[in-house]
N, C-alpha and C positions, 0 to 999 in steps of 0.2 A: 586525550581527554580534554585539554584546554582548547585545543583547536575545534573539537566537537562542540564545546559549549559556545564558543564564539560564533560558529556557523548556525547554531540553532536558531538565532534571532532572524537571520536572512532567510532561512529555510521556512520558518513560520510565516513570514510576510510573503514570500514567494508562493507558498501553498495557498494562502487566502486569495492572493491576486490570481493564481492560476485557476482556482475553482470558479471565481467570478468570471474570468475570461472565457472559460469553456461554456458556462451557462449563458453568458451575454452573446457569445458568438453563435450558439445554436438558436437563440431567440432572433437575432438579426437574420440569420438564413431563413428561419420558418416564417418570418413576417412577410416575406416577399412571395410566398407560395400559398396556393389554396389546398387544403387537406383533401378534399373529395375530387380534385381535378384528375382527368385522365392523363395518359401519357402525352397526348398531342398538346392538351391545354398546359401541362407542366413545362414542356418544352418552350412554348411561347412565353409563359410567365418567367422562366428562368432567363430568356433572352432579354425581356424588359427589366428584370431586376438583377442584371449581371453584376454591376458594381456593388450593390448592396450584399449580394450572396458572397461574392469574392471577399469583401470585408469581413463578413461574419466567418468565412472559412478560415481566414488568417488568424482572426482573433482567437477563435477556438483552438486552431492548431498550436498557436504560442502558448495557450493555457495548458495544453497537454505537455508541452516542452517543460514548463515550470513544474508540473507535477512530476515529470520524469526526473528532474533534479532532486525533488523530495525523496522519491523512491530510491535514487542512487545514494542519497545521504544515509537512509535507513539501512540499505544494503551494506555500505562501508561500516556503519556502526555494528552491525551483525558480524562482520569479518573481523573487526578488532576483538570481538569477544569470543569468536569461534573461528579459528583459521582453517578448519576443516570444510567450511561452507565452499561450494564449488563456485570458483570466480568466473566461470563460463556464462553465468546468469547476469552478471553485472552490466554488460553492454545492453541488455533488454531495456533497461531503464531509459536509455538514450536512443537506441535504434527505434523502439516501438513509437514514442512521440514523434520522432523525426519523419517516420513513414506516414504517420497520420497527418502531420502538417503538409507534406508534399502531396499526399493523397487528396487532401482537401482542395488544394489549389488546382491540381490536375483535373479533378472531376469537374470543377467549376468551369474551367476552359472547355473541357470535353463536351459538357452539356451545351455550352454556348455555341460551340462549333456545330453540334448536331442540330441545334435550333436553328441556326442560320441556313443549313442545308434543308431542313424541313420547311422553313418559310419560303425558301426559293422554289419549292416543289409545287406550291400553289394550293395544295389540298390542306385545309387547316381545321376541318371539322368532319364529324361523322366516323363511322367504323373504318372506313378507308384510311382516314387521316391517323387513327390510333395505330393501325397496323404499320403505316409508313413511319410513324414516330418510333414505334419499337424497332423497326429495321434500322433507322438512323442511329439510334442508341447502340445497337449491337455492332454496327459497322464503324463506330467511332473508336479508332485504336487508342487515342489519347484517354478517352473516357474508360476503356477497358483496362488500360495500364493503371490509371488512378484508382479504379475500384480494387484491383489486385493488390496494389500497394496499401490500400486502406485495410484490407482483410489481413495482410501480412503485419501491419502495424498494430492492429487490434489483438492479434494472436500473441505477438512478442510482448506487448504492454501487459496484457492479461497474465501471460506466464510469469512475467517479472513481479507482478503484484502477488500472485499465488505463492511462489516459491519464497519471496522475501518475507511475506506475512507469516509463513510457516516457520522459517528459521528465526525471525524476530521473536515469535512466541516461545521457542525452545530456549533462547538465551535470556528471556525475561524482559525483552524490550517492549513486549506487547502482552497484555493479559490474555488468557485463553479465550475470553469472550471476543475481543477485538481481533485476535489472530484467526479465530475461526471465521468471523464475519468477513475478514479480508480475503480469505480463500474462497468463501462463498460468493462474495460480490465480484471477485476476479472471474469465476466461472460465468456468473451472470452477465458481466461485461462482454465476455467472449461470445456469449449467445444472444446478444442485444437484437439481432435480426429477429429472433423468436420471442424474447421477453420484453421488447420495447425499451423504454427509457429506465426501467427498474435497475439494470446493471450499472448504467451510467451514474444515476443518482446515488446508488449504493456505493460505488467506488469513491465518489467525491465525498461522501460523508466520512469514509474510511480515511481518506487523505487528509481531511481536516483533523481527525484525531492524531494521525502520524505527525503532522506538522506542529501541532500545539503540545503534544505530550512531552518532548524533551525538555521543554521549559517550564513543565508543571502547570500549564495553563489549561489542561484538560481536567474535568472533574475526577477527583481522586488524588491529584497531585502527581508528582514524578514518580516513576517506579524505581526501585533500587538499582536496577541494572543501568539506568541512565545516570543516577547519582554517583555509583561507585566506579563506573567505567569498566566493569568486569561482568561476565555472565552471572546471573542470578536465576537459575532455572526454577520453574514451578515444581514443587515436590510431587504433587499428584492433584488430580482434579477435585479432591475432597479437602485439600489442605488450604488454609488461609494464605494470601499472598505473603511473600517474605517481607519481614520488617526491614525498614531502612536503618533502624537503630537497635542495638542489642537491648533486650529486656532486662531491667534491673532485677537482682536476685531478691527472693522473698525470704523473710525470716524463717519460714517453714522448710526452706531448702537446707538449713543448717541445723534443724532440730534433730535430737537423738536421745539416747538413753546412756547415762554414765554412772558409774558406781564409784563413790568416794571411799578411798582407802583410809582405814582407821589407824591409830598409832600401833595397835597390836599386830598389824599385818605388815609393818615395816620392820626390818632388821634393826637391832639396837646399834647404836653408834659404838664403834671400836670393836664390835663382836667379830671374831673370825669367821670366815665363810665356811659353810659345811663342806666337808669332804665326802664325796661319793665313794661308797664302797665298790671296790673292784671285785668282780666275779672270779672266784677261783676256778681254774681249769683242772679237770680230772687228770 
C-alpha cells in the first residue's frame, strides 16, 4: 500500500507526459503530409519530410510506452486486491506499447525506402504513378513488417485496456461509469482503422482519469479501494458508491419501547422463592 502511494505521483506525471507525447507526435507526423494526396504524392512527401515524420513517430511511440506503465500500475493494483486476476494479461501493458514504438520507426523507414525506389523509377504523376506507388508500398518488406507489428501492438494494448478496466471496476478501483468507458474506448481504439481518431482520443481521456484517480486529483476524490488498499466492490448498479468512512449511528437506531417495572412486580426482599408443585404420577 505504501509503495503504491509513493508510485502514484510518478504515474500521474508520466501519464500526463505520455498523453501529450502521443498527441504531439501525431501532430508532428501529420504536419508533413497532405490529407488529400494520393499514394504517389504521399510517398514523395514522406521522403521530403523523413526527419520530421521519424521524430513524430518516436515521440508518439514513447508516449504509448509511458501509458503502458500507467496500465501496468493499474493492473498491479488490481492484482493486489484480487489474486484471481489472470497474470497472463500483465505483459500486454508492456508488449503493446513496445510494438507500437517499433512499428512507428519501421514504417517510417519502410515508406522512405519505398519513396526512394519510386523516385528512381522516374514516373511521379498520373494514374501510372499511383499504381507504381502502390506496388512499391506492397513490395517493401520493411514496411509490411512494420505495419504487422503495429496491428499486433494495437491489439495487445487494446486487450490490456479492456481487461484491466473490467477488473479494476470489479474491485472498486474504477467507477462503473469509467470502467465501462474504458472497455468501450479499448474496443474503439482497436477499430481505429474504421472509427478514425475517436478511439485514440477516448483512450487518452480514460488514461488521464486512471493516472489522476489514485491521488484523488480526479473529480469525486479518491475511491475507497485506493484509500484502503483492499477490494471494495460496487454492490449493484443502483447502489450508491461505498463510503470511505463509516456513517455515524443515528439516535433513531437505538429507539425502542420499554416498560418500567413497578415495586409490586418485584419480589419482596428476604421473601423465599416460590416452590413449583411437582406433578404426581399415577
